[in-house]
matplotlib code that plots the C-alpha trace (Angstrom):
import matplotlib.pyplot as plt

x = [-7.5, -8.7, -6.6, -8.2, -9.0, -12.3, -11.4, -13.6, -13.3, -14.2, -15.1, -15.5, -14.0, -11.6, -8.6, -10.9, -11.8, -8.1, -7.8, -11.1, -9.8, -6.6, -8.5, -10.3, -7.1, -5.1, -7.4, -5.7, -2.3, -0.6, -0.9, -4.0, -6.2, -6.4, -8.1, -11.9, -13.9, -16.3, -17.8, -18.0, -19.1, -20.1, -22.1, -24.3, -25.9, -26.7, -23.1, -21.9, -24.4, -23.3, -19.6, -20.2, -22.0, -19.4, -16.5, -18.1, -18.3, -20.7, -22.1, -22.8, -23.2, -24.6, -22.5, -19.0, -20.5, -22.2, -18.9, -17.2, -20.0, -19.7, -17.6, -16.8, -14.8, -11.2, -9.3, -10.3, -8.7, -9.3, -9.6, -11.2, -9.3, -6.2, -7.9, -10.2, -7.5, -6.7, -10.3, -11.1, -7.9, -8.4, -12.0, -11.1, -8.2, -10.2, -13.0, -10.5, -10.0, -6.7, -5.9, -4.3, -4.7, -4.1, -1.1, -0.3, -1.7, -1.2, -1.2, 1.5, 3.8, 1.6, -1.4, 0.7, 1.9, -1.7, -2.3, 0.8, -0.1, -3.6, -2.3, 0.0, -2.7, -5.2, -2.7, -3.9, -1.9, -1.5, 0.3, 0.4, -0.6, 2.6, 2.4, 5.7, 7.4, 6.2, 6.7, 8.5, 10.2, 11.6, 12.9, 14.8, 16.0, 17.2, 19.0, 20.7, 22.0, 23.1, 24.9, 27.0, 25.8, 25.7, 28.7, 28.3, 24.9, 25.1, 21.8, 18.1, 16.0, 12.2, 9.0, 5.4, 3.4, -0.2, -2.3, -5.7, -8.1, -8.4, -11.5, -11.5, -13.7, -11.3, -9.4, -6.0, -6.9, -8.8, -6.8, -9.6, -9.0, -5.2, -4.8, -1.7, 0.9, 3.2, 1.0, -0.7, 2.2, 5.5, 5.2, 6.1, 9.2, 10.4, 9.8, 11.4, 14.5, 14.5, 14.0, 16.8, 19.1, 18.3, 16.4, 19.6, 19.0, 18.1, 20.6, 19.6, 16.8, 15.9, 12.8, 10.7, 6.9, 4.0, 0.9, -2.8, -5.8, -3.4, -1.9, 1.1, 0.2, 3.8, 7.0, 10.6, 12.7, 16.3, 17.4, 20.8, 21.2, 24.0, 25.6, 26.2, 23.6, 21.4, 17.8, 15.8, 12.1, 9.2, 5.5, 2.6, -1.2, -1.7, 1.0, 3.0, 6.7, 8.6, 9.0, 8.8, 6.0, 6.0, 9.5, 12.8, 16.5, 18.9, 22.5, 25.6, 29.3, 29.2, 25.7, 22.1, 18.7, 15.7, 12.4, 9.0, 6.2, 8.5, 5.8, 4.1, 6.8, 6.7, 9.6, 13.1, 16.3, 19.9, 22.3, 26.1, 28.5, 30.8, 33.4, 35.3, 33.5, 30.3, 26.9, 27.6, 26.0, 24.5, 21.4, 22.6, 19.5, 15.7, 14.2, 10.5, 8.2, 4.6, 1.9, -0.3, -3.3, -2.6, 0.1, -2.0, -2.1, 1.4, 0.8, -2.6, -1.2, 1.7, -0.8, -2.9, 0.0, 1.2, -2.3, -2.5, 1.0, -0.2, 2.0, 1.0, 3.7, 5.0, 8.7, 8.8, 7.1, 7.7, 6.2, 9.6, 9.7, 6.2, 7.5, 10.6, 8.5, 5.9, 8.7, 10.3, 6.9, 6.2, 9.6, 8.8, 5.4, 7.0, 9.4, 6.5, 4.5, 1.7, -0.7, -4.0, -7.0, -7.0, -3.3, -3.8, -4.1]
y = [31.5, 28.4, 27.2, 23.7, 20.8, 19.1, 15.5, 12.8, 9.0, 7.1, 3.4, 3.0, -0.5, -2.0, 0.2, 3.3, 2.7, 3.1, 6.3, 7.7, 7.0, 8.8, 11.8, 12.2, 11.6, 14.0, 16.9, 16.8, 17.2, 20.4, 20.0, 17.9, 20.9, 21.6, 18.3, 18.3, 15.1, 16.2, 13.4, 9.7, 8.0, 4.4, 2.5, 1.7, 4.8, 3.1, 2.0, 5.5, 6.9, 4.5, 5.2, 8.9, 8.7, 6.5, 8.8, 12.2, 13.1, 15.8, 14.2, 10.7, 9.9, 6.8, 7.2, 8.4, 10.8, 12.8, 13.1, 14.4, 16.9, 18.4, 21.6, 21.7, 18.4, 19.4, 16.1, 12.4, 9.4, 6.5, 3.2, 0.7, -2.4, -1.9, -2.8, 0.3, 2.8, 4.0, 4.9, 6.5, 8.5, 9.8, 10.7, 12.6, 14.5, 15.4, 16.6, 19.0, 17.1, 16.4, 12.7, 10.5, 7.0, 3.8, 1.8, 0.7, 3.8, 2.0, -1.7, -0.9, 2.0, 2.7, 3.3, 5.4, 7.6, 8.3, 9.6, 11.7, 13.3, 14.0, 15.6, 17.9, 18.8, 19.7, 21.2, 18.9, 17.1, 13.4, 11.0, 7.2, 6.5, 4.8, 5.3, 3.6, 6.7, 8.8, 6.3, 8.1, 5.0, 4.2, 7.8, 7.0, 3.7, 5.5, 8.1, 5.3, 3.7, 7.0, 7.8, 4.7, 2.8, -0.5, 0.3, -0.2, -1.3, -4.8, -6.6, -6.3, -9.3, -9.1, -11.1, -10.2, -13.4, -13.9, -17.1, -16.3, -19.2, -19.6, -18.0, -17.1, -14.1, -12.7, -9.8, -11.4, -14.4, -12.7, -11.6, -9.3, -7.3, -7.3, -9.9, -11.6, -11.1, -8.7, -5.7, -6.0, -7.1, -7.4, -3.7, -2.9, -5.1, -3.4, 0.1, -0.7, -1.8, 1.2, 3.6, 2.3, 2.5, 6.1, 5.0, 3.8, 2.1, -1.6, -3.2, -6.8, -9.0, -12.7, -14.4, -17.5, -17.6, -19.9, -19.0, -19.9, -18.8, -16.6, -14.6, -14.9, -16.3, -16.7, -15.1, -15.0, -12.1, -11.0, -7.4, -5.9, -2.1, -0.2, 0.7, -3.1, -3.6, -6.7, -7.3, -10.5, -10.9, -13.2, -12.2, -14.6, -14.7, -18.3, -19.2, -17.6, -17.6, -19.9, -17.2, -13.4, -13.2, -9.4, -8.6, -7.5, -7.5, -4.8, -6.0, -3.9, -4.5, -3.5, -4.8, -5.2, -3.8, -6.0, -4.3, -5.5, -5.3, -3.4, -2.0, -0.2, -0.5, 1.2, -0.8, -1.8, -2.8, -2.0, -4.9, -4.5, -7.4, -8.1, -10.1, -10.0, -13.1, -15.0, -13.7, -12.8, -9.4, -7.1, -5.0, -1.4, 0.6, 0.6, 2.5, 3.3, 6.1, 5.2, 6.4, 9.3, 7.4, 4.4, 5.5, 6.8, 10.3, 11.2, 10.8, 12.5, 15.6, 15.7, 15.5, 18.2, 20.5, 19.9, 20.8, 24.0, 25.0, 24.6, 21.5, 18.9, 16.4, 15.3, 16.1, 12.9, 10.2, 11.6, 10.5, 9.1, 6.9, 5.6, 5.0, 3.1, 1.0, 0.1, -0.6, -3.3, -4.9, -4.8, -6.5, -9.2, -9.9, -10.1, -12.7, -14.7, -14.1, -12.9, -10.5, -9.1, -9.7, -6.2, -6.5, -9.6, -9.1]
z = [-123.1, -121.2, -118.3, -118.3, -120.6, -121.0, -121.3, -122.8, -122.8, -125.9, -125.1, -121.4, -121.0, -118.5, -119.2, -119.3, -115.6, -114.7, -116.7, -115.3, -111.7, -112.6, -114.0, -110.7, -108.7, -110.8, -109.7, -106.3, -107.9, -109.0, -112.8, -112.5, -111.5, -115.2, -115.9, -116.2, -116.5, -119.1, -121.3, -121.9, -125.2, -125.7, -128.3, -125.3, -123.7, -120.4, -120.1, -120.8, -118.3, -115.6, -116.2, -116.2, -112.9, -111.3, -112.3, -112.1, -115.9, -116.9, -120.0, -121.4, -125.1, -126.7, -129.8, -130.7, -133.3, -130.5, -128.7, -131.8, -132.4, -129.0, -129.4, -125.7, -125.8, -126.0, -125.8, -126.1, -124.4, -126.8, -125.0, -127.5, -128.8, -130.9, -134.2, -133.9, -132.8, -136.3, -137.3, -133.9, -133.7, -137.3, -136.6, -133.4, -134.9, -138.0, -135.7, -134.1, -130.9, -129.2, -128.7, -126.1, -127.5, -125.6, -126.7, -129.3, -131.0, -134.4, -135.2, -137.8, -138.7, -141.7, -139.4, -137.1, -139.9, -140.9, -137.3, -137.2, -140.5, -139.3, -136.1, -138.1, -140.6, -137.9, -135.5, -132.7, -129.9, -130.4, -128.2, -127.7, -124.1, -123.0, -119.2, -118.7, -120.1, -117.2, -114.4, -111.5, -110.2, -113.7, -113.8, -110.6, -112.0, -115.2, -113.0, -111.1, -114.3, -115.8, -112.5, -113.0, -109.9, -111.7, -113.9, -117.6, -118.7, -120.3, -120.5, -119.7, -119.0, -118.6, -118.6, -119.2, -119.2, -118.3, -118.2, -119.7, -120.7, -124.4, -125.9, -129.6, -128.8, -126.3, -127.9, -127.0, -129.2, -131.9, -135.0, -136.1, -132.9, -133.4, -130.7, -129.5, -126.7, -128.6, -129.1, -125.8, -123.5, -125.3, -126.3, -122.7, -122.7, -125.9, -124.6, -121.3, -123.0, -125.4, -122.6, -120.4, -123.5, -124.2, -127.3, -129.0, -132.4, -132.5, -134.9, -134.7, -133.4, -133.2, -131.9, -131.5, -131.5, -130.9, -132.8, -132.1, -134.1, -136.2, -133.3, -131.2, -127.8, -126.7, -128.0, -127.0, -128.4, -128.3, -129.2, -129.8, -129.6, -131.4, -128.1, -127.5, -124.9, -125.3, -124.2, -123.9, -123.1, -123.2, -123.5, -123.3, -123.2, -122.3, -119.8, -116.9, -116.9, -114.6, -112.0, -111.7, -114.3, -114.6, -113.4, -114.9, -114.1, -115.4, -115.4, -115.3, -114.7, -111.1, -110.1, -111.1, -110.5, -109.9, -110.9, -109.6, -112.2, -114.5, -116.8, -113.8, -111.2, -107.8, -106.4, -107.4, -105.6, -106.4, -105.8, -106.0, -106.6, -103.6, -105.5, -108.7, -110.0, -109.2, -108.2, -104.6, -104.0, -101.4, -101.6, -101.7, -102.1, -102.5, -105.4, -104.8, -105.7, -105.0, -107.4, -106.4, -107.8, -110.1, -112.5, -115.3, -113.8, -115.0, -118.7, -118.3, -116.6, -119.2, -122.1, -120.5, -120.1, -123.6, -125.0, -122.9, -124.2, -127.8, -128.5, -131.0, -129.9, -126.6, -125.9, -123.7, -125.6, -129.1, -132.4, -133.4, -130.3, -131.2, -134.7, -133.5, -131.1, -133.8, -136.4, -134.3, -133.7, -137.5, -138.0, -135.5, -137.0, -140.5, -139.2, -137.9, -141.1, -138.8, -140.5, -139.3, -141.5, -143.0, -144.0, -146.1, -149.9]

ax = plt.figure().add_subplot(projection="3d")
ax.plot(x, y, z, "-o")
ax.set_aspect("equal")
plt.show()
């Protein structure tokens, strides 16, 4: 039985560079010694060849079909735009490859269910690449909350807002590429809130949205969980927030935690209230676990270990968590009457 996994990357774009760097960095970590950088596939052979050379991959392919035909490819990291995830995941799973697909794996629950069914049918591992689920600083933050340091958890506030010039060809502004802030940025706000709540059921939501070219370029969302905790977030593609553009605050009855770059955090601070009322507080602790490489290495090593253990589903970022995440995004889009071209009758 093999004690390593030959990884391939499908679509060597911007995000793929981060994963490729993580693959190389992971080789220096305990579980990462089982990671092999094997192949890269692009519709442009020269691009694949250059990427393979830069990140020490053994093979470069000028088509996805060549990658799927290579019997030595064990697992594929899918990094193309959201709109193509469904077809790429299905092709890889049906070709007998294990799959780690960049988030969101599916643009809808319907697409996600197709992928899960294919993974089960082919007995292959499939996981949405939600790196936040494996962030070591977030694990420490969760432990701090569960340990009662901030008292009873009450509310989570977060922002993920970027200011990117409008271009209808940019994937964030293109409905045919499943553009918009929600699936690209807001998905992190939702998962962050779900994760800190132990994935309690969301019982209510409300939102506002500003649409441009048929996609949400700004949204403001409120969530209520069945444990009584509330969450509020904004995500935007065309404007920053007033302050703390990528930050979050977790409020409890005894104090709060400020989280820098919450979706990829390496630093947070615990503050405790110093009075019975008001906002007077003192910094009580720093919570910081620096990445070994860039943060992607943790989900990669986890997926590699799951595959070697014969698992089809991650016990950490389960299929049900992906379903719940996708379901609330489907609900928000329904409220906004926002459909992608292939969803319109």
